[in-house]
N, C-alpha and C positions, 0 to 999 in steps of 0.2 A: 763306313767303321767295325763292321762285320770282321770277327776274327777268325770264326770257322761257317760256312751255309753248306748246306746238304742238298741235291737234287733228288727226290725222288729215291732215296736211298731203300736197299733190301735184303735182306740176309732172307734166304730159306734153308730149312732141315727138309731132306727128299720131299713129305707130299705139304709139309708144314713151314705155311711163313711166317717168321717170327718178326720180320721189321716190313711193313709195306709199303713201300713208295711215301718214305718219311722226307718232308724239306723243312731243315729250319734255317734260321738266321741268328748265330749268337752273336753279341757285340761283346767288345771291353769293357770292361768298369760295370759289369753288371750279373747278374743274379737270376740264372736260369732253371725253374724248378719244372721237373718232369713226373706226373701223376699218372698213378692207372694200376687198376688190381695186379695180381702176379699172374705172370704169364702175357702182360699187357706189350714187351716187348724193351720193356725201360732198358734193363741191363744188358740187354744183348746189342742195343743200338749201343750203349757207352763205351760197350766192349769194340763195335766197330770205329769208333772213332779213336780211340787210345792205343788201338793196333792190336787188339786180340785175336778179334774175329775179321776176316776177310768180309769185305762187301761182294755178294752175287752180282748186284745192279745200282743203276743210281752215279751222282758224282758229289766229291769231294771236294769246298775249295777252302785252301787255306789262306789267308791273306790276300782274296781276289785269284788266287793260282789254283787251278785243279792240282789235285794231289794223289798220289795213290800210297794209302798209311800199310806200308810192309809189315811192319810186326809192332812190338810195345817200345825195343831200342830207336825206331824211325821216328814213334809219335815221341819218345823224352827227347830226341834232337829238335823233333819241330816245334818242341817246346808244350807238350798237353801231357800232364799227368795223373793219373784216374788211382783214388783210393777204394777198392776193392771192397765188396762185404765179404769175402772168401780172406783170414788173415795168413799174411803168407811171411812169418818170422820165422829165424833158426834159435829154436828157445835155449837153447848152450852158449850163445853168444851177448854179449851185450847190446845195450838199447843201440847205443854209438854205435857200434858193428854193425848193428843191422840196418841203422837209418842208411851208411854210407857205405852197405855192399856194393864192390865193384867200381867204388869212386872214392875211396880211401883216400884221404891226404897222405904225401909221402915226404920225406928227408931223406935224398939221397935214395936208396934203393929201401930202404927199410918205410913202414907204414910209421907215420906219425900220430901213436897215439893221444898225444895231451892234445893236438891240434884239432884229432875227432872228435874227444868226448868234451873239448870246448866249444867248439858249433855245437853238437851232441845238444848239450848244458843251454845254451841260449835259444833250442828249436822248442824244449822241453818246458824251461822259462814261458816264452809265448805263447803254447796251449796252457800254461798252467796247471804243468803235470807236476808234481812235488817226486822227483824223482832224481837219481843223479844218471847222465848218459851210462854210467858206470854197472850199473844196476844190469842182472842178467835179467833175460825177459821170461826167462820159466816162475820167476818173482812173482810176475805182474800180473794182476789180476785180468780178464776179457776186458774192462774198458780199458783200461791202460795200453794194453795190447794194440787196441785199435788207437788211441793216439801216436801212440810208434807210427804207425801207417801212415796216419798223418801227418805226423813229422819228416817223416821218410817223401813226401809227395813234397812237402810247402822244401825240402833240403835240394828239391831239381829247382828252383825259382822259375817252375814253367809259368807258362804267359795264361793256361787254358789249366784250371783242379776240376778235372769232374769226381764226384763224392757220390757213390753210390749204397744208398740206405747207411750213410755214413754213425748213425745215432744207435743204430738196433742195440746194441751191447753197450753204450753208454748211461753213464748214472745222470739225473737230471743238471748237476752244476758242472760235470764233463760236457755239455749238451750245452750249454750256456757259453762255457770257454771256447767251444768249437764256432757257435754262430760268430763272439766278438771276433775271432780270428777270419772269419768269412764278411765281416763286415771291415775287416783292415785290411786285408786281400780287395776287395771291390775298391775300395779306397785310394790301392796302388795302381789302379786298371787293368787289373786280371780280368778274369771271367770264370763265371763258377758255374759248375752243371750238378745241379742239385737232383739226388731220386729219390723219391719217398712215398712214402703209403702211409704216411700221418698227415691228414688234413692241418694241424694246427701249425706244424712245421713249416708246412711250406707256405703259408701265407706270411708264418710271420717272417721271414728272410727273403722269401723271392721279389724279385722287381717283374719277374713275366712268366707265366705258369703256361706249358702245355700238357694236354691228358692226351692220352695214347689210349688206345683199349684193342686187342686181336692186333695188333702190332700196326694199329694205321692212328692218322694222328685225326682227333676227333674235334679238336679246339682248342 
């Protein structure tokens, strides 16, 4: 029932090994927490799984078949979405345009903005964000912008959703909204991979917890 398995995954930068022989088993309908201090290799590991970084060693199996994830687009095709710590939004576009950028709904040769904003509003409602999909991103708070990043990942209908420190910019209310969505995604059979340095959050939402230190699996 594993959707992703890694065997001895490794990533090196010159003389520094950021991820060192890490083996994982991630199952459908489960929430996996990754704990560790800054520099433990959590974000690097997530970026390998989502195609942002290339691995230097080891194997990745997706639904039991060995795969080479060639880049973020390839990861998206395989059903892997990542919500990055770093915001990647275009501030003079609307929320809806950011969510569906590069995947716009079309009516003939033109973008169907009504459909785009209708679908955007559904995602915002799911996340309990009290905004219109037509609002410009530049008008949003940092926490609201993070929720747009989360909406973007949800719009991909991915089978694995990687959340890299997703609550750093969120208020307590936004955090609780996110936790409800995570539980919904779990009940839909999605696998959630959740990294955080906040112990309380990890114990609140995760079914399984992996601890990394200096790029290595320690427990």
